[in-house]
Steps between C-alpha positions, in 0.01 A plus 500: 500500500714589207871461527562873475254572780661227711845652457366847585339374825816310591707815452263704718512240777881480482528879517272513802701226671828682420356827637390321816843339543674836434278678752561224752875519432487879533321465832760246616781737393331790677482294818867400467609855438294621794675241719840609364421866567398417858818297552725772359363751750671291770845578363706781349551534125867542590674203655641733765158493664480120524720200552692443174397136456137588565501755217619247244268229633203735473604601148503134388172434681332790317635385162369146562159632598469718190790502250322772300489745795783753525538506879709183537748611233514844660601352836756273338646795310517718811663217694770449236548875454557559872775236502673601180851640512632413158398480134384138523274578798330796332459304176320226694278750680400667173324187366219462759466881519449521123240221519321674788492826303345340191237307698403810699464706180289225339253456786483850645517734203184679621659568840815642341307712252237648733674517839533880503164578341340570838555466870272196509685332214832566668384336823376198305804451280792647693632165626533367144664823387747488789587139418558604141727785608700278738544231235605756239746663737669172599509375140648832390774465761573147381540613139715794608724286720562243226589788263194484276402869478305439178271268697467767771379753242262245343355419844455864602331588171269202552418633846437849359266360233230458768487878528494520879375840605740482797832331424586350837799316356659809345560336163644812337746534788627149440514556125713809566719299738544230235613759245743645754633161610569401138595845374838387359340246263330577167207374293734244350497316832148585623231630265345746745823699545633798307853519363679722752526547875354849473195384299431221748523741793263742324257212447517424872423863585211500252327203670544657844358835389206324331433309821488824699251645251276193523506502881393866503238449229331211684550628854149639551332185366728268696451674833140377499625142469832488687661716768669832436823365651528226241498767231770686691693173518473459123653845450779426746586187301544713187717747692717209611588408142529861382760565771703199381490605133588864567784396729638280223469788252702725734207732564544541877243779545223294339598185690512693829152642432342155469685371804362797694146392403566155647689598817191561718397135450772322696347153468540499122792740454774336282789541744748302292427694180518830683834395648628433147374844394688662791810302401480619138464865604787497750304500828697201624430522872124517439536220247670271754234557763220415255688193373541386859128539566413324174726206589289431811171508309357188335741274686282200407558562129760229442504497123581857401832676477533765771653788308534685831755247628712537186483881494584534872818303436599752228428791734713344775789474254445865400514581871846336530354214705561192281542279807148584618369434149673159492377404848138598429488320165671185633240478777210564261620236251535248783154575637313516169659202324503432127201677350433778244748777572775265624717583198452875548583478871818309420601772254434760770715296738770473232506881474523545878781245535687657208493848657604332825813349339376137509553444129507119501179478703346762271584295191342191658174696536529630143543144372205378708279772352626417150389138534161589651204557269312761701127552448398865466157501662316822580784721377603685186850358541552235236761253384686767300541710819617191686757394238637853460537558875677166530747588223582841649566362849721226358697755295561731798601205718760399240634855482539504878675163498755646260535813718543280809806331346658841437409616853644194672838527327639836388759307292250258343658543154806307621290190565421281194224319687324828586537631147345175374216534751436860388497387135241230577281746688528755218390239244191420708435873545516547124252217433261635765531852359407378151192336652409828675539699177275253316238509777508879506486549123195272472320677786251752355457684831869549578475879455210527747621249758880492500604836354262703718636376839265400783229388257205315652579182306878501554615202705864608535640794694634822348853390589457180298365692203829690473691171470267416211560819297853617582681292238300594191310792351649752741433799272141384452440470873663835577244661266217280632568592861538864401140488372384344826676770703293758308169316471452245776220607736655327804706770670688266734603263221662763276825491697534128417492584128769765563712247689474255208582771249811602695614139542457435127715804416758348734476162323559682169810668641350850490613603847417870461134440416476225759622735773263776389192276516604319819588821686166655401331192640707514817423869556126485439264537795366144480840356585365480854354162421300259711658206681381280213726682255837396637563290190433807283729720712775240503493470121510880470801524735671214316450671162625833640807330647584332169439820301719706733769232493495509117525879503782498756311680778650308793321673789156446349593142411585421863190682625253317277679166537456519877135605463446202268644263760314655793166492319507144365824317589376170353537640147865605521687170444319455166564858388797649310542728804793381713450565870762636742486464879699633790584189703541487879620167637532364852631151556606264773528210256788588269544188285149457362430873477802568282399213268143632474616857437736373230214309333273805535746711302455268199146633456433798276480737798748764610588529870677798656621542856433875481293735293213744524140458385532123469267243652675333792529120520561390859641150559565337836666157498486296823484146633216340695596157626616287209327726244612818334273801466505805278263782585435750223297813428504791255428863582486807284776759545268690737412192709166379356468120496495353148568136594393420853744322733507127418715197568661219301606196703756268338745220566649501150588823319384360165217714353502739800637782283230432239225512763649818639543665160135449414376572852638854494259557211210344697506200267469128555676244283 
């Protein structure tokens, strides 16, 4: 045998042996994978369906059996995903999920390519396709939650490259969502984006409209493979995102149309998003009821911010019930613990405490939120919203602290220590205001979110927005709000623009124009507002009182001042409006009562023993055992209760006058 022939024969034999070994190995792998598939049927792909430790043990067992099979990595990824509540957790979960995705694509390309070619093919391959969809969905969430939208777009385009006849994932929906969630960035930060908020929103709409076209185009073919209701479900998913985008774009009729398409399907209806839509269009009572329902849904979802909890706290403040807002949020924070949303809930609590007069407690919550790095999971609220909301609440708190010094001592300017305290507060206000201006000027969606009032992505109330704008650009905002009065499609919200316009004229010192705008607002039919618009009414009455005071119209000044107090008494001590009461005193304890009344007169409040059309402060000093008691209440001039009868028990008169002074405005200190 020649050498060449020998080498040829040796090569043939080696090839045959290699083929035999490969076939044997393939058979072994097939057996292992069959065993893994049998074992996985005994448990849920989500750890919620099995004991947590069992899920991870099975995942490791599957990887040991066959490290080239995707199933083990899939289970590990799902396990880590289900227990993630921060950036580190989602980053960890993304690694096994990415590995599972690549292995599934490598070994089951035929299944992914041909699954929808016929009913028989779908039955054969559907389990692999569903695994692929679940893996893609979880990996997409991981990338989104660790703020890697470019990876989300890459992943969804990779998914789309298989050309699924029926897109069960809804890739175009998620692409649209990713454009919307990152609308305020540009291509400089992420390549897939355009260079303006408007262009990014138009891109989002484009993907949603294209998805609707594809669903309709493939509907007839898909109905032979999958159920009709899954096609309906695909359309409803598109409607969900269209309603969000149109609500953001202040197109209420379009948003309402898509919500109407979803309403018959209560199990999938987006109650929280619809509540936000109602909030943005001024249907506050309906909004609160939907928020309340949404807050009870998905109670096992521990790792997502509940926007409903935050928004309900704002609505309670608008309703002149800051105490209820504070109580509800305090309880929720205690029950839920430190998790995503904790920072937002603390800011909501800070707002409630601030409107309730508890300024020191409010600032503690503001500082807690400032030190907390919240994770914005499953929401379009981002770090810029968080930082801006924090700055605004801090600024208003500082303004109220300054106002409190003036309220507690009508002769504060005679006290060097109080003047020094005011100067320190003003310096901190100034530094915070500079930060707010910088945050606002660098925010590309400020005109759509903060200047439009009640925007779907605004995380501060309309009242807080006025604090933001009143000290600069008044002429600009007067014109801006004038445009909104003419053009905004939300009928109920127009009066808020008119209120702001009138208040800005007042800030500029143009009393005549301020009165004209404010009186038109007061006289319009929609002044009969809902119970959730007490904050709006109070600010209108306050502005009318100040405008009439500036113009010298005493009767109207007294009228609107009293309406301001009766509507939202908690606001008055921090307002330029100085309140006057008719005081009625009964006492059987002369010494302490005279000291308390003397201290009470130091506050920036006027008390009269007679007078018409004044709220009536009733005080009854008495002694019970070794303790002194003062009973107090406030009624309107026609007898309606404004502050319900309450009691202060004391042994020392120190701080009694302060408690009493704030209590007659329904405030705590």
